C-alpha positions, 0 to 999 in steps of 0.5 A, a space after each residue: 550425434 556423436 559424443 563430440 557433437 553432443 558437447 560441442 552442442 551443450 558447449 553452444 547451448 550454454 554460450 546461447 544462453 549466457 548471452 540470453 541472461 547477459 541481454 536480460 539482467 539489469 545492471 545497477 542504474 536499472 535495479 536501483 530505478 526499478 526498486 524506487 519505482 516498487 517502492 513508490 508504487 508501495 507507499 502510494 498504495 497504503 497512502 492514509 489519503 487516498 483512505 481518507 478520499 475514499 471513505 469521503 467519497 463512499 458518504 457522498 455516494 461516489 466512487 471514482 473510476 480508474 480515468 479519474 471520473 466519479 460514478 454515483 453508486 449510492 445515496 448520499 449519507 451526508 451533507 456538504 456540512 457533515 462531510 467537511 467535518 467528517 473530513 477534518 476528524 479523519 485528515 487529523 487521525 489517518 494521516 502520515 505523521 500519525 501512521 509514522 508515529 510511534 505509538 503503545 497499545 495503552 496510547 491506541 485505546 487511550 485516543 479511540 476512547 476519547 475520540 469514540 466519545 467525541 464522534 458520537 456526540 458530534 453525530 448525535 447532536 448535529 445529524 440534522 444539520 449533517 443531513 442525516 436522514 436516517 438516525 440507523 444510519 448514525 452507527 454506519 457513519 460512525 464505524 466507518 470513521 471509527 474503524 478506519 482511524 484504529 487501523 490507522 493507529 495500529 499502523 503506528 503501534 511499536 513504530 510497526 509502519 516503519 519497520 513495515 517499510 524497512 521489511 517491504 525494501 529488504 524483500 525487494 532488494 533480496 528477493 531479486 530474481 532477475 539476477 542470473 544464479 552462478 552456474 557452476 564451471 564444467 570442464 569444457 567452460 575453459 575454451 569458451 570464449 
């Protein structure tokens, strides 16, 4: 291949590459839709209601399969009365209102201290009514409740959840790799159609 044929080959290759990139790149409405879909998936993955549901299923000894059915993986730790009471405690503290709040460390400590006393008292006084078979399960249940509530409160520390969602959104927009990079024009590009 001589020099002229080689230059023609490179020009044709550039034209084909430009066409491929133009076809594969998204336009503005598609980018917005893709961006909104990513946000919705992110919010759903971090949804506090999902966390509460998983804890209650764990206390029931169940696990949810991808098709929505349940499979028994262990013996239930508490009966329906206990599950209802524990669900109320969890749902009152692990929700969108809490995680999107603005809490300071001292407030989190105060909430957790009061809640710990209340949960310990409730479980120790009602363990038989809740159908708890072993007293050693009291600590396991208490820890399961309190650690998840603590983590939900930590999400609200200093409006961290709002800042986190904003940061993810910004990274999603600025980190998009779907837009083709700008190419430097070559000397024969003025003859390209």
